[in-house]
N, C-alpha and C positions, 0 to 999 in steps of 0.2 A: 594413488589413484586409480579407479577402475578403468577398464576399457570403456566402458557407458560412459563415465564422465569425461575421459579426453574424448570422445566422439562429440560431446556435446561442449567442450572447451574448444573445439576448433572453430566452432560458428558462433562461439558467445562471446561478446563484448560488453563493456560496462555500457555502451550506448542504448544496450538492449531496454534499460529501466527508463530512458526518455522515451524510447518508444510505446512502452507499455504505459505510461504515466498518461502521453498525451493522448493513447486510445481510451484510457480510462477517464480523461476527463472529457473527450469530445464523444465518445462513443462512435459507432459506425455500423450501419444498416439495421439491424434489429437489435444489435448489442448496444443498449443505452448508456451514455457517458454519465458522469457524476454530476454535472450541470442539469441535466433534464431529470435525473431521478432525484437529486436533492430539491427541484424546483416543485417537482410533483408533491413530494412529501410536504414542503413548506403550503403548498397551496391547499392538501388536504388537514393540515393540522392549524394552520395560521399563526404558528408559533415557531421560531426559530431552534429553540432547544427541544422542543415536542419533536422535531422534525430530526434534530441531530440523534435524539435518542432512537427514533424508528430506523434511521439508517444504519446506526450500529447494530441494531438486533437484526434487520434484514441481511446485511453483509455476513454476520457471524454465521448464520444460517445457511448462506449460499456458500459460505467457505467449506462448511462441513457437508455440503451435497456434492457427492461425486458425480451426478449427473451434469453439474456444470462443466467439469473437465472434460467429461465424454462428450457432451454436446456443443459445446464452443473451444475445447482445446485444440482441435485440429486449425481451426481458424487462428486461433493465437499464436501456436506454435511456427504456423506458415509465415508469420509477420516477423518472429522473433528468433527463430531457429533455436528455442529450448525445448525442455520435456513438455508435454500438454499440463500433467498437474503442476509444475511449477510456473508454468506461464498463466495459469488459471487463477493459481493461489496468489501470485504477485500482482496480478489483473485487480481481483476482488479488494485486495489490500489499499491497492492503489487507489482504487476508485472510493472506497470507504474514507480514507484519509483527505482526499482531494472533495468530497462531498460535506465532510465535516468542515474543511477549511473555507468552502464556498459558503455554507450556512451560517457561519460566524463570521462573515465579511470580509474575506480574502480574495483577491483578483487571481484567479486561476491562470491568465494569461501572463501573469507578472512571474518572469523566471525567478525572482528570489523567491517568490511563494512554492513554485515547483521544487526549488533545492530544498525548501523546508520539509515539502511533503515527503520527499525522499529521505531526508533525516530523521524523520518521523518513522520510516518504514524499517529502519534499522531497529527499532524497539527500544524499549526505556533500559535495558541494562546495559546495552551496546552502546547507545546515545551517551547516557550519563557517563558511561566509563572514559570514552574518547574526548568527551568534554574535559573530564578530569585530566586526562592525559594531555591535553593540548592539541590533541589530533583535529578535534572541532573546534571552532571559535566560540561558540556560543549556543545557546538555545536555538529550536527552530523558530519560534514565537520571533526573537531578535534578528535571525537570518532573513526570514519573512519581511521583516519591517527596517530592515539595514538600509543606507542613505544608497548605496550602488550595489548591482547584482555583482558576485563574485565568481568569475568563471573556472576559477582555479580550484575554490572549495565545491563548486558543483561537479566538476570531475573527480575530486576525492570522493565525494559521498557515493557517486555512481561506482567507483571502484571498491569501496569498502561492500556495496551491496552485491556487486560481483563475486567477492570473497565468501561474502556468506552465503550466497547461492551455490558456488563450488563447494563449499563446504557439506550443504545440503546434500548436494548429488553424489558426492565423493568422499566425503572425510568425515567429520564429526557425526553427521546424521545418517550415515550409510545405513546403519542397522535399522533406523525407521524407514527409510527408502526402500530396502530390502523387505521389510515386514508388509508394507504397501502392497506388494506384489503377490502376497500369498491369498488365493482364492479366498473369497468371505471373509477371513481375518482381516485381509489388508486392507480392504473397504471400512472397516470399523477404526483400523489404526489409522488410516487417512484422514477420515472425517474428523476424528478427535482431534490429530495433532493441526490439522488446518484451522479448524474451530477453534482451538486454544490460542495457536497464535494470532490469529485475526484477532480474537478477543484482547489479547495481552497488546497488540498495536492500537486497537481501539482505544483502550484506556489510556493509552500514552498521548494518542491526539487529544483527546478531551483536555488532557492535562497542558499539554505542550503549545496549544493554539487556542489560547483565551479567545473570546468573542470580541470584535471590534466594532461590532453593531452599537449605534448609540444606546444608551439606557433610558427608558422612558421613563418621566417622572409625573407623578401626579401632583396637580394643584388642587389647593383646597375650593370647594364651591362656595 
């Protein structure tokens, strides 16, 4: 692990993902949250799935925009003591998944739903592998609608996200992290990587969180 990642680890705990998710859902000041952004899209489209499609497109574009980390990264890192780009990309992904959940009828105040959102943020390959290994008990949709909230599971998912983030900073993704620091080239690498990761998580959210909204039925006239 590099000196930089050691410094990050000193103030970086699994609870950071609960902080970021709460911020992503509620927003703060000029930083809009999942509820408000999703509801605005729903008003504009008058169709929940059309709004889901728009929110996916918007968040992928936002993830690829380095200006987000520059403009809001300082505010985010002040809250959660992690690198600005990592905080920004995690926030975007959390708000994206929370927006999809909200538009599809899940209660964002429900701790079970929040655990499910964090599970989706692990990504499809990690999530499916962990379920197959028995580390995770079931799919995000099943966790979101479980009879009771499982605090132990919630803590485990947060720790898995922490492990993934630490690998990103100082382990498996170190080459990408270093490449991001190269002037000009680094910006392109960062945009491509963050955009692709967010796209992958978005596609997982679409399959992992099926709509709970009642289907409209047409009656014969």
